[in-house]
Biopython code that builds the backbone (N, CA, C, O; Angstrom):
import numpy as np
from Bio.PDB.StructureBuilder import StructureBuilder

atoms = [
    (1, "MET", "N", (59.360, -253.818, -32.731)),
    (1, "MET", "CA", (59.801, -253.355, -33.777)),
    (1, "MET", "C", (59.838, -251.818, -34.126)),
    (1, "MET", "O", (58.814, -251.228, -33.781)),
    (2, "ILE", "N", (60.844, -251.012, -34.764)),
    (2, "ILE", "CA", (61.193, -250.132, -34.651)),
    (2, "ILE", "C", (60.782, -249.504, -36.427)),
    (2, "ILE", "O", (61.424, -250.065, -37.315)),
    (3, "THR", "N", (60.101, -248.765, -36.729)),
    (3, "THR", "CA", (60.189, -248.294, -38.596)),
    (3, "THR", "C", (60.536, -246.836, -38.787)),
    (3, "THR", "O", (59.798, -245.859, -38.669)),
    (4, "VAL", "N", (62.361, -246.923, -39.242)),
    (4, "VAL", "CA", (62.392, -245.716, -39.858)),
    (4, "VAL", "C", (62.228, -246.061, -41.346)),
    (4, "VAL", "O", (62.220, -247.060, -42.067)),
    (5, "PHE", "N", (62.062, -244.338, -41.467)),
    (5, "PHE", "CA", (61.944, -244.419, -43.192)),
    (5, "PHE", "C", (62.947, -243.734, -43.868)),
    (5, "PHE", "O", (63.202, -242.588, -43.498)),
    (6, "ILE", "N", (63.535, -244.206, -44.750)),
    (6, "ILE", "CA", (65.013, -244.030, -45.522)),
    (6, "ILE", "C", (64.724, -243.706, -46.850)),
    (6, "ILE", "O", (63.693, -244.055, -47.425)),
    (7, "LYS", "N", (65.724, -242.969, -47.397)),
    (7, "LYS", "CA", (65.663, -242.535, -49.296)),
    (7, "LYS", "C", (66.267, -244.111, -49.846)),
    (7, "LYS", "O", (67.088, -244.893, -49.368)),
    (8, "GLN", "N", (65.238, -244.128, -51.346)),
    (8, "GLN", "CA", (65.612, -244.940, -52.318)),
    (8, "GLN", "C", (66.882, -245.418, -52.069)),
    (8, "GLN", "O", (66.989, -246.615, -51.807)),
    (9, "SER", "N", (68.107, -244.550, -52.107)),
    (9, "SER", "CA", (69.276, -245.180, -52.541)),
    (9, "SER", "C", (69.679, -245.550, -51.187)),
    (9, "SER", "O", (70.317, -246.552, -50.866)),
    (10, "ALA", "N", (69.338, -244.846, -50.613)),
    (10, "ALA", "CA", (69.809, -245.552, -49.191)),
    (10, "ALA", "C", (70.028, -247.028, -48.615)),
    (10, "ALA", "O", (70.845, -247.874, -48.250)),
    (11, "LEU", "N", (68.854, -246.740, -48.784)),
    (11, "LEU", "CA", (67.786, -248.433, -48.487)),
    (11, "LEU", "C", (68.571, -249.755, -50.049)),
    (11, "LEU", "O", (68.964, -250.921, -50.011)),
    (12, "GLU", "N", (68.493, -249.071, -50.797)),
    (12, "GLU", "CA", (69.021, -250.081, -52.244)),
    (12, "GLU", "C", (70.825, -250.096, -51.536)),
    (12, "GLU", "O", (71.419, -251.065, -52.008)),
    (13, "ASP", "N", (71.484, -249.486, -50.827)),
    (13, "ASP", "CA", (72.787, -249.835, -50.241)),
    (13, "ASP", "C", (72.717, -250.640, -49.346)),
    (13, "ASP", "O", (73.502, -251.587, -49.295)),
    (14, "ILE", "N", (71.566, -250.404, -48.257)),
    (14, "ILE", "CA", (71.559, -251.641, -47.423)),
    (14, "ILE", "C", (71.302, -252.789, -47.980)),
    (14, "ILE", "O", (71.820, -253.839, -47.601)),
    (15, "ILE", "N", (70.397, -252.687, -49.022)),
    (15, "ILE", "CA", (70.316, -254.624, -49.582)),
    (15, "ILE", "C", (71.304, -254.507, -50.143)),
    (15, "ILE", "O", (71.826, -254.779, -49.062)),
    (16, "ASN", "N", (72.140, -254.363, -50.802)),
    (16, "ASN", "CA", (73.175, -254.680, -51.839)),
    (16, "ASN", "C", (74.791, -254.212, -50.479)),
    (16, "ASN", "O", (75.809, -253.537, -50.636)),
    (17, "LEU", "N", (74.414, -254.749, -49.659)),
    (17, "LEU", "CA", (75.713, -254.570, -48.828)),
    (17, "LEU", "C", (76.586, -253.376, -48.720)),
    (17, "LEU", "O", (77.677, -253.477, -48.159)),
    (18, "LYS", "N", (76.301, -252.593, -49.069)),
    (18, "LYS", "CA", (77.570, -251.205, -49.265)),
    (18, "LYS", "C", (77.103, -250.357, -48.273)),
    (18, "LYS", "O", (77.872, -249.399, -48.185)),
    (19, "LYS", "N", (76.216, -250.287, -47.515)),
    (19, "LYS", "CA", (76.140, -249.460, -46.516)),
    (19, "LYS", "C", (75.948, -250.130, -44.890)),
    (19, "LYS", "O", (74.816, -250.211, -44.413)),
    (20, "ILE", "N", (76.817, -250.460, -44.334)),
    (20, "ILE", "CA", (76.430, -251.136, -42.900)),
    (20, "ILE", "C", (76.253, -249.947, -41.753)),
    (20, "ILE", "O", (76.240, -250.280, -40.567)),
    (21, "TYR", "N", (76.120, -248.576, -42.128)),
    (21, "TYR", "CA", (76.419, -247.545, -40.787)),
    (21, "TYR", "C", (74.917, -246.881, -41.867)),
    (21, "TYR", "O", (74.751, -246.772, -43.082)),
    (22, "GLU", "N", (74.104, -246.581, -40.714)),
    (22, "GLU", "CA", (73.011, -245.190, -40.618)),
    (22, "GLU", "C", (73.410, -244.411, -39.576)),
    (22, "GLU", "O", (73.810, -244.658, -38.439)),
    (23, "VAL", "N", (73.123, -242.930, -40.513)),
    (23, "VAL", "CA", (73.181, -241.613, -39.429)),
    (23, "VAL", "C", (71.867, -241.048, -39.649)),
    (23, "VAL", "O", (71.030, -241.006, -40.551)),
    (24, "ARG", "N", (72.076, -240.477, -38.038)),
    (24, "ARG", "CA", (71.173, -239.766, -38.057)),
    (24, "ARG", "C", (71.493, -238.529, -36.932)),
    (24, "ARG", "O", (72.511, -238.318, -36.273)),
    (25, "LEU", "N", (70.020, -237.701, -36.998)),
    (25, "LEU", "CA", (70.423, -237.089, -35.757)),
    (25, "LEU", "C", (70.294, -237.569, -34.569)),
    (25, "LEU", "O", (69.288, -238.245, -34.351)),
    (26, "ASN", "N", (71.192, -237.368, -33.573)),
    (26, "ASN", "CA", (70.973, -237.649, -32.478)),
    (26, "ASN", "C", (69.198, -236.924, -31.598)),
    (26, "ASN", "O", (69.086, -235.987, -30.807)),
    (27, "LYS", "N", (68.688, -237.353, -31.871)),
    (27, "LYS", "CA", (67.003, -236.775, -31.500)),
    (27, "LYS", "C", (66.411, -237.674, -30.577)),
    (27, "LYS", "O", (66.692, -238.871, -30.636)),
    (28, "LEU", "N", (65.635, -237.237, -29.747)),
    (28, "LEU", "CA", (64.281, -237.932, -29.294)),
    (28, "LEU", "C", (64.411, -239.424, -29.416)),
    (28, "LEU", "O", (64.829, -240.293, -28.651)),
    (29, "PHE", "N", (63.839, -239.435, -30.815)),
    (29, "PHE", "CA", (63.258, -240.555, -31.606)),
    (29, "PHE", "C", (64.663, -241.788, -31.834)),
    (29, "PHE", "O", (64.592, -243.016, -31.783)),
    (30, "PHE", "N", (65.348, -241.293, -31.978)),
    (30, "PHE", "CA", (66.624, -242.340, -32.721)),
    (30, "PHE", "C", (67.469, -242.620, -30.973)),
    (30, "PHE", "O", (67.873, -243.681, -30.496)),
    (31, "LYS", "N", (67.493, -241.336, -30.426)),
    (31, "LYS", "CA", (68.252, -242.125, -29.165)),
    (31, "LYS", "C", (67.250, -243.198, -28.169)),
    (31, "LYS", "O", (67.634, -243.556, -27.055)),
    (32, "SER", "N", (66.054, -243.592, -28.706)),
    (32, "SER", "CA", (65.562, -244.960, -27.921)),
    (32, "SER", "C", (66.054, -245.791, -28.326)),
    (32, "SER", "O", (66.443, -246.597, -27.481)),
    (33, "ILE", "N", (66.275, -246.049, -29.438)),
    (33, "ILE", "CA", (66.901, -247.590, -30.192)),
    (33, "ILE", "C", (68.417, -247.748, -29.806)),
    (33, "ILE", "O", (69.364, -246.983, -29.985)),
    (34, "LYS", "N", (68.334, -249.080, -29.176)),
    (34, "LYS", "CA", (69.301, -249.872, -28.761)),
    (34, "LYS", "C", (70.051, -250.701, -29.154)),
    (34, "LYS", "O", (69.531, -251.396, -30.027)),
    (35, "LYS", "N", (71.029, -250.957, -28.923)),
    (35, "LYS", "CA", (71.786, -252.421, -29.388)),
    (35, "LYS", "C", (70.746, -253.735, -29.307)),
    (35, "LYS", "O", (70.107, -253.795, -28.257)),
    (36, "ASN", "N", (70.489, -254.839, -30.331)),
    (36, "ASN", "CA", (70.274, -255.405, -30.794)),
    (36, "ASN", "C", (68.319, -255.218, -30.879)),
    (36, "ASN", "O", (67.514, -256.150, -30.866)),
    (37, "ASP", "N", (67.994, -253.666, -30.968)),
    (37, "ASP", "CA", (66.858, -253.946, -31.592)),
    (37, "ASP", "C", (66.770, -254.230, -33.405)),
    (37, "ASP", "O", (67.554, -254.101, -34.345)),
    (38, "ILE", "N", (65.881, -254.511, -33.294)),
    (38, "ILE", "CA", (65.253, -254.658, -34.846)),
    (38, "ILE", "C", (64.487, -253.742, -35.409)),
    (38, "ILE", "O", (63.344, -253.539, -35.001)),
    (39, "VAL", "N", (65.192, -252.867, -36.736)),
    (39, "VAL", "CA", (64.725, -252.233, -37.072)),
    (39, "VAL", "C", (64.353, -252.109, -38.878)),
    (39, "VAL", "O", (65.029, -252.471, -39.841)),
    (40, "LEU", "N", (63.250, -251.566, -38.823)),
    (40, "LEU", "CA", (62.522, -252.129, -40.610)),
    (40, "LEU", "C", (62.692, -250.776, -40.986)),
    (40, "LEU", "O", (62.201, -249.832, -40.368)),
    (41, "PHE", "N", (63.489, -250.674, -42.146)),
    (41, "PHE", "CA", (64.058, -249.509, -42.610)),
    (41, "PHE", "C", (63.433, -249.405, -43.979)),
    (41, "PHE", "O", (63.741, -250.291, -44.777)),
    (42, "LYS", "N", (62.592, -248.450, -44.380)),
    (42, "LYS", "CA", (61.509, -248.890, -45.515)),
    (42, "LYS", "C", (61.522, -247.264, -46.048)),
    (42, "LYS", "O", (61.909, -246.204, -45.557)),
    (43, "ASN", "N", (60.684, -247.798, -47.723)),
    (43, "ASN", "CA", (60.160, -246.781, -48.102)),
    (43, "ASN", "C", (58.801, -247.123, -49.122)),
    (43, "ASN", "O", (58.175, -248.183, -49.082)),
    (44, "SER", "N", (58.488, -245.915, -50.084)),
    (44, "SER", "CA", (57.598, -246.453, -50.460)),
    (44, "SER", "C", (57.125, -247.793, -51.637)),
    (44, "SER", "O", (56.141, -248.128, -52.297)),
    (45, "GLN", "N", (58.328, -248.183, -51.415)),
    (45, "GLN", "CA", (58.630, -249.197, -52.602)),
    (45, "GLN", "C", (59.558, -250.787, -51.900)),
    (45, "GLN", "O", (59.286, -251.849, -52.460)),
    (46, "LYS", "N", (60.193, -250.802, -51.172)),
    (46, "LYS", "CA", (60.955, -251.713, -50.202)),
    (46, "LYS", "C", (60.832, -251.190, -48.845)),
    (46, "LYS", "O", (60.311, -250.150, -48.441)),
    (47, "LEU", "N", (61.612, -252.440, -48.033)),
    (47, "LEU", "CA", (62.094, -252.660, -46.917)),
    (47, "LEU", "C", (63.011, -253.739, -46.946)),
    (47, "LEU", "O", (63.184, -254.673, -47.730)),
    (48, "THR", "N", (63.730, -253.260, -45.555)),
    (48, "THR", "CA", (64.589, -254.760, -44.955)),
    (48, "THR", "C", (64.490, -254.662, -43.522)),
    (48, "THR", "O", (64.301, -253.595, -42.937)),
    (49, "LYS", "N", (64.624, -255.815, -42.941)),
    (49, "LYS", "CA", (64.657, -255.795, -41.806)),
    (49, "LYS", "C", (65.997, -255.954, -41.397)),
    (49, "LYS", "O", (66.719, -256.826, -41.881)),
    (50, "CYS", "N", (66.470, -254.937, -40.290)),
    (50, "CYS", "CA", (67.644, -254.784, -39.498)),
    (50, "CYS", "C", (67.864, -254.777, -37.966)),
    (50, "CYS", "O", (67.339, -254.066, -37.109)),
    (51, "LYS", "N", (69.109, -256.109, -37.816)),
    (51, "LYS", "CA", (69.430, -255.635, -36.160)),
    (51, "LYS", "C", (70.667, -254.640, -36.242)),
    (51, "LYS", "O", (71.564, -254.372, -37.042)),
    (52, "ILE", "N", (70.255, -254.258, -35.049)),
    (52, "ILE", "CA", (71.194, -253.084, -34.748)),
    (52, "ILE", "C", (72.382, -253.645, -33.805)),
    (52, "ILE", "O", (72.297, -253.809, -32.588)),
    (53, "GLU", "N", (73.561, -253.915, -34.659)),
    (53, "GLU", "CA", (74.558, -254.031, -33.753)),
    (53, "GLU", "C", (75.240, -253.704, -33.432)),
    (53, "GLU", "O", (75.913, -254.630, -32.978)),
    (54, "GLU", "N", (76.074, -252.064, -33.174)),
    (54, "GLU", "CA", (76.369, -251.426, -32.572)),
    (54, "GLU", "C", (75.759, -249.892, -32.778)),
    (54, "GLU", "O", (75.068, -249.448, -33.695)),
    (55, "ILE", "N", (76.246, -249.284, -31.642)),
    (55, "ILE", "CA", (75.833, -247.602, -31.471)),
    (55, "ILE", "C", (77.259, -246.970, -31.472)),
    (55, "ILE", "O", (78.221, -247.517, -30.934)),
    (56, "TYR", "N", (77.321, -245.677, -32.172)),
    (56, "TYR", "CA", (78.023, -245.152, -31.654)),
    (56, "TYR", "C", (77.527, -243.264, -31.930)),
    (56, "TYR", "O", (76.872, -242.813, -32.869)),
    (57, "THR", "N", (78.044, -242.605, -30.899)),
    (57, "THR", "CA", (77.369, -241.116, -30.883)),
    (57, "THR", "C", (78.976, -239.973, -31.364)),
    (57, "THR", "O", (80.171, -240.149, -31.123)),
    (58, "PHE", "N", (78.400, -239.088, -31.946)),
    (58, "PHE", "CA", (79.462, -238.639, -32.068)),
    (58, "PHE", "C", (79.017, -237.098, -31.798)),
    (58, "PHE", "O", (77.809, -236.862, -31.786)),
    (59, "SER", "N", (79.894, -236.093, -31.590)),
    (59, "SER", "CA", (79.690, -234.504, -31.809)),
    (59, "SER", "C", (79.847, -233.781, -33.339)),
    (59, "SER", "O", (79.939, -232.573, -33.560)),
    (60, "ASN", "N", (79.847, -234.386, -33.878)),
    (60, "ASN", "CA", (80.283, -233.618, -35.029)),
    (60, "ASN", "C", (80.898, -234.530, -36.253)),
    (60, "ASN", "O", (81.621, -235.502, -36.033)),
    (61, "LEU", "N", (80.525, -234.102, -37.555)),
    (61, "LEU", "CA", (80.393, -234.859, -38.679)),
    (61, "LEU", "C", (82.214, -235.130, -38.686)),
    (61, "LEU", "O", (82.644, -236.244, -38.983)),
    (62, "ASP", "N", (82.826, -234.391, -38.455)),
    (62, "ASP", "CA", (84.071, -234.527, -38.307)),
    (62, "ASP", "C", (84.969, -235.922, -37.827)),
    (62, "ASP", "O", (85.713, -236.728, -38.385)),
    (63, "LYS", "N", (84.391, -235.677, -36.345)),
    (63, "LYS", "CA", (84.825, -236.914, -35.146)),
    (63, "LYS", "C", (84.004, -238.221, -36.300)),
    (63, "LYS", "O", (84.564, -239.221, -36.748)),
    (64, "LEU", "N", (82.986, -237.914, -36.473)),
    (64, "LEU", "CA", (82.217, -239.250, -37.064)),
    (64, "LEU", "C", (83.294, -239.981, -38.081)),
    (64, "LEU", "O", (83.814, -241.093, -37.995)),
    (65, "LEU", "N", (83.400, -239.198, -38.831)),
    (65, "LEU", "CA", (83.983, -239.655, -40.407)),
    (65, "LEU", "C", (85.714, -239.734, -40.265)),
    (65, "LEU", "O", (86.388, -239.728, -41.295)),
    (66, "LYS", "N", (86.360, -239.807, -38.925)),
    (66, "LYS", "CA", (87.209, -240.142, -38.487)),
    (66, "LYS", "C", (87.398, -241.561, -37.735)),
    (66, "LYS", "O", (88.495, -242.068, -37.504)),
    (67, "ASN", "N", (86.450, -241.981, -37.475)),
    (67, "ASN", "CA", (85.859, -243.228, -36.857)),
    (67, "ASN", "C", (85.348, -244.398, -37.089)),
    (67, "ASN", "O", (85.364, -245.526, -36.596)),
    (68, "ILE", "N", (84.684, -243.592, -38.361)),
    (68, "ILE", "CA", (83.735, -244.870, -39.215)),
    (68, "ILE", "C", (84.641, -244.614, -40.722)),
    (68, "ILE", "O", (85.265, -243.639, -41.141)),
    (69, "ASP", "N", (84.399, -245.874, -41.241)),
    (69, "ASP", "CA", (84.857, -245.508, -42.717)),
    (69, "ASP", "C", (83.974, -245.644, -43.414)),
    (69, "ASP", "O", (83.164, -246.571, -43.404)),
    (70, "PHE", "N", (84.038, -244.186, -44.540)),
    (70, "PHE", "CA", (83.088, -243.246, -45.334)),
    (70, "PHE", "C", (82.378, -244.622, -46.472)),
    (70, "PHE", "O", (81.305, -244.489, -47.061)),
    (71, "LYS", "N", (82.912, -245.378, -46.531)),
    (71, "LYS", "CA", (82.950, -246.376, -47.441)),
    (71, "LYS", "C", (82.113, -247.176, -47.142)),
    (71, "LYS", "O", (81.531, -247.899, -47.951)),
    (72, "TYR", "N", (81.934, -247.159, -45.915)),
    (72, "TYR", "CA", (80.433, -247.951, -45.391)),
    (72, "TYR", "C", (79.246, -247.480, -45.273)),
    (72, "TYR", "O", (78.277, -248.234, -45.358)),
    (73, "LEU", "N", (79.096, -246.009, -45.032)),
    (73, "LEU", "CA", (78.086, -244.938, -45.250)),
    (73, "LEU", "C", (76.872, -244.597, -46.500)),
    (73, "LEU", "O", (75.681, -244.321, -46.356)),
    (74, "ASN", "N", (77.766, -244.749, -47.866)),
    (74, "ASN", "CA", (77.090, -244.806, -48.844)),
    (74, "ASN", "C", (77.226, -245.150, -50.001)),
    (74, "ASN", "O", (78.456, -245.137, -50.063)),
    (75, "SER", "N", (76.876, -245.466, -51.019)),
    (75, "SER", "CA", (78.184, -245.779, -52.416)),
    (75, "SER", "C", (77.718, -244.542, -53.129)),
    (75, "SER", "O", (77.580, -244.837, -54.316)),
    (76, "ARG", "N", (77.343, -242.977, -52.860)),
    (76, "ARG", "CA", (77.303, -242.057, -53.838)),
    (76, "ARG", "C", (78.285, -241.003, -53.686)),
    (76, "ARG", "O", (78.308, -239.989, -54.384)),
    (77, "THR", "N", (79.435, -241.387, -52.356)),
    (77, "THR", "CA", (80.638, -240.326, -52.706)),
    (77, "THR", "C", (81.840, -241.093, -52.838)),
    (77, "THR", "O", (81.585, -242.290, -52.966)),
    (78, "LYS", "N", (82.890, -240.859, -52.848)),
    (78, "LYS", "CA", (84.339, -241.759, -53.222)),
    (78, "LYS", "C", (85.425, -240.864, -52.543)),
    (78, "LYS", "O", (86.573, -241.254, -52.756)),
    (79, "ASN", "N", (85.286, -239.590, -51.664)),
    (79, "ASN", "CA", (85.677, -239.628, -50.415)),
    (79, "ASN", "C", (84.714, -238.979, -49.091)),
    (79, "ASN", "O", (83.500, -238.997, -48.886)),
    (80, "ILE", "N", (85.917, -238.389, -48.291)),
    (80, "ILE", "CA", (85.663, -237.766, -47.060)),
    (80, "ILE", "C", (84.798, -236.394, -47.065)),
    (80, "ILE", "O", (83.900, -235.990, -46.326)),
    (81, "ASN", "N", (85.556, -235.743, -48.414)),
    (81, "ASN", "CA", (85.198, -234.464, -48.337)),
    (81, "ASN", "C", (83.400, -234.469, -49.342)),
    (81, "ASN", "O", (82.579, -233.562, -49.203)),
    (82, "GLU", "N", (83.226, -235.470, -50.097)),
    (82, "GLU", "CA", (82.225, -235.749, -50.226)),
    (82, "GLU", "C", (81.200, -235.749, -49.611)),
    (82, "GLU", "O", (80.163, -235.108, -49.779)),
    (83, "ASN", "N", (81.646, -236.888, -48.474)),
    (83, "ASN", "CA", (80.440, -237.494, -47.097)),
    (83, "ASN", "C", (80.552, -235.772, -46.660)),
    (83, "ASN", "O", (79.438, -235.260, -46.763)),
    (84, "LYS", "N", (81.196, -235.173, -46.385)),
    (84, "LYS", "CA", (80.495, -233.900, -45.807)),
    (84, "LYS", "C", (79.571, -232.644, -46.513)),
    (84, "LYS", "O", (78.932, -231.751, -45.957)),
    (85, "VAL", "N", (79.748, -232.917, -47.857)),
    (85, "VAL", "CA", (79.365, -232.356, -48.377)),
    (85, "VAL", "C", (77.570, -233.283, -48.280)),
    (85, "VAL", "O", (76.505, -232.665, -48.280)),
    (86, "LEU", "N", (77.661, -234.399, -48.229)),
    (86, "LEU", "CA", (76.094, -235.083, -48.367)),
    (86, "LEU", "C", (75.525, -234.777, -47.298)),
    (86, "LEU", "O", (74.327, -234.498, -47.239)),
    (87, "TYR", "N", (76.449, -234.793, -46.142)),
    (87, "TYR", "CA", (75.627, -235.191, -44.943)),
    (87, "TYR", "C", (75.304, -233.433, -44.484)),
    (87, "TYR", "O", (74.324, -233.217, -43.771)),
    (88, "ASN", "N", (76.164, -232.279, -44.932)),
    (88, "ASN", "CA", (75.738, -231.258, -44.336)),
    (88, "ASN", "C", (74.676, -231.201, -45.715)),
    (88, "ASN", "O", (74.971, -230.022, -45.525)),
    (89, "SER", "N", (74.166, -231.246, -46.364)),
    (89, "SER", "CA", (72.874, -231.392, -46.950)),
    (89, "SER", "C", (71.504, -231.970, -46.256)),
    (89, "SER", "O", (70.300, -231.716, -46.278)),
    (90, "LEU", "N", (72.090, -232.578, -45.844)),
    (90, "LEU", "CA", (71.219, -233.408, -45.312)),
    (90, "LEU", "C", (70.842, -233.156, -43.658)),
    (90, "LEU", "O", (69.915, -233.720, -43.075)),
    (91, "TYR", "N", (71.619, -232.349, -43.157)),
    (91, "TYR", "CA", (71.586, -232.197, -41.801)),
    (91, "TYR", "C", (72.567, -230.716, -41.606)),
    (91, "TYR", "O", (73.661, -230.549, -42.144)),
    (92, "SER", "N", (71.839, -229.684, -40.667)),
    (92, "SER", "CA", (72.503, -228.017, -40.848)),
    (92, "SER", "C", (73.858, -228.628, -39.570)),
    (92, "SER", "O", (73.863, -229.529, -38.731)),
    (93, "ASP", "N", (74.670, -227.795, -39.920)),
    (93, "ASP", "CA", (75.239, -227.655, -38.649)),
    (93, "ASP", "C", (74.757, -227.148, -37.209)),
    (93, "ASP", "O", (75.084, -227.639, -36.128)),
    (94, "LYS", "N", (74.052, -226.246, -37.393)),
    (94, "LYS", "CA", (72.919, -225.619, -36.198)),
    (94, "LYS", "C", (72.655, -226.599, -35.368)),
    (94, "LYS", "O", (72.733, -226.639, -34.141)),
    (95, "ASN", "N", (71.993, -228.236, -36.968)),
    (95, "ASN", "CA", (71.308, -229.122, -35.479)),
    (95, "ASN", "C", (72.457, -230.085, -34.988)),
    (95, "ASN", "O", (72.408, -230.495, -33.828)),
    (96, "ILE", "N", (73.707, -230.544, -35.995)),
    (96, "ILE", "CA", (74.750, -230.966, -35.403)),
    (96, "ILE", "C", (75.224, -230.908, -34.260)),
    (96, "ILE", "O", (75.510, -231.810, -33.474)),
    (97, "ASN", "N", (75.332, -229.414, -34.150)),
    (97, "ASN", "CA", (75.931, -228.791, -33.168)),
    (97, "ASN", "C", (74.785, -229.208, -31.842)),
    (97, "ASN", "O", (75.227, -229.660, -30.786)),
    (98, "LYS", "N", (73.592, -229.035, -32.013)),
    (98, "LYS", "CA", (72.512, -229.279, -31.188)),
    (98, "LYS", "C", (72.521, -230.218, -30.641)),
    (98, "LYS", "O", (72.858, -230.135, -29.460)),
    (99, "TYR", "N", (72.127, -231.727, -31.244)),
    (99, "TYR", "CA", (71.521, -232.870, -31.337)),
    (99, "TYR", "C", (72.919, -233.438, -31.452)),
    (99, "TYR", "O", (72.733, -234.616, -31.146)),
    (100, "GLY", "N", (74.304, -233.289, -31.731)),
    (100, "GLY", "CA", (74.895, -234.606, -32.467)),
    (100, "GLY", "C", (74.581, -235.402, -33.224)),
    (100, "GLY", "O", (73.420, -235.425, -33.633)),
    (101, "LEU", "N", (75.574, -236.364, -33.677)),
    (101, "LEU", "CA", (75.367, -237.440, -34.757)),
    (101, "LEU", "C", (74.908, -238.825, -33.828)),
    (101, "LEU", "O", (75.239, -238.767, -32.644)),
    (102, "ILE", "N", (74.214, -239.993, -34.250)),
    (102, "ILE", "CA", (74.480, -241.104, -33.645)),
    (102, "ILE", "C", (74.583, -242.463, -34.958)),
    (102, "ILE", "O", (73.740, -242.388, -35.852)),
    (103, "VAL", "N", (75.039, -242.987, -34.984)),
    (103, "VAL", "CA", (75.275, -243.722, -35.485)),
    (103, "VAL", "C", (74.717, -245.375, -35.458)),
    (103, "VAL", "O", (74.636, -245.831, -34.318)),
    (104, "PHE", "N", (74.403, -246.134, -36.360)),
    (104, "PHE", "CA", (74.049, -247.428, -36.207)),
    (104, "PHE", "C", (74.895, -248.068, -37.185)),
    (104, "PHE", "O", (75.380, -247.391, -38.092)),
    (105, "LYS", "N", (75.146, -249.457, -37.079)),
    (105, "LYS", "CA", (76.045, -250.503, -37.080)),
    (105, "LYS", "C", (74.913, -251.221, -37.446)),
    (105, "LYS", "O", (73.886, -251.019, -36.797)),
    (106, "ILE", "N", (74.902, -251.882, -38.201)),
    (106, "ILE", "CA", (73.607, -252.322, -38.696)),
    (106, "ILE", "C", (73.499, -254.006, -39.931)),
    (106, "ILE", "O", (73.797, -253.949, -41.124)),
    (107, "LYS", "N", (73.126, -255.013, -39.379)),
    (107, "LYS", "CA", (73.054, -256.274, -40.353)),
    (107, "LYS", "C", (71.667, -256.594, -41.088)),
    (107, "LYS", "O", (70.808, -255.724, -40.945)),
    (108, "ILE", "N", (71.423, -257.387, -41.630)),
    (108, "ILE", "CA", (70.303, -257.436, -42.500)),
    (108, "ILE", "C", (70.093, -258.782, -42.065)),
    (108, "ILE", "O", (70.966, -259.649, -42.062)),
    (109, "ILE", "N", (68.992, -258.918, -41.725)),
    (109, "ILE", "CA", (68.367, -260.250, -40.914)),
    (109, "ILE", "C", (67.090, -260.882, -41.971)),
    (109, "ILE", "O", (66.520, -261.969, -41.877)),
    (110, "GLU", "N", (66.888, -259.827, -42.951)),
    (110, "GLU", "CA", (65.555, -260.347, -43.052)),
    (110, "GLU", "C", (65.273, -259.329, -44.722)),
    (110, "GLU", "O", (65.498, -258.123, -44.628)),
    (111, "ASN", "N", (64.878, -259.788, -45.905)),
    (111, "ASN", "CA", (64.677, -258.663, -47.173)),
    (111, "ASN", "C", (63.168, -258.910, -47.829)),
    (111, "ASN", "O", (62.783, -258.216, -48.770)),
]
sb = StructureBuilder()
sb.init_structure("model")
sb.init_model(0)
sb.init_chain("A")
sb.init_seg("    ")
for serial, (resi, resn, name, xyz) in enumerate(atoms, 1):
    if name == "N":
        sb.init_residue(resn, " ", resi, " ")
    sb.init_atom(name, np.array(xyz, "f"), 0.0, 1.0, " ", f" {name:<3s}", serial, name[0])
structure = sb.get_structure()
């Protein structure tokens, strides 16, 4: 099982079924995750076990947001522009251009 540390708000969204996609830079660690892998998402207070149902890769944020419904990325944003601001605060354009983005469609299997 793979462990991924995640912010409290994102973990709450997963647990409450408001977030079914997890976005990360497509770096070595995340490239190793495969479809049907079991991933433990956790922070200092909670954890949840999820199955990776699908994996998508995108070269930039615009392509991601054209193909993935932003409503299932998090509950804190109300439109695509707010999602761009959020993800640009997490990942620099330089790193997105260098690595691209990987998106995991997840399904909770145990809380």
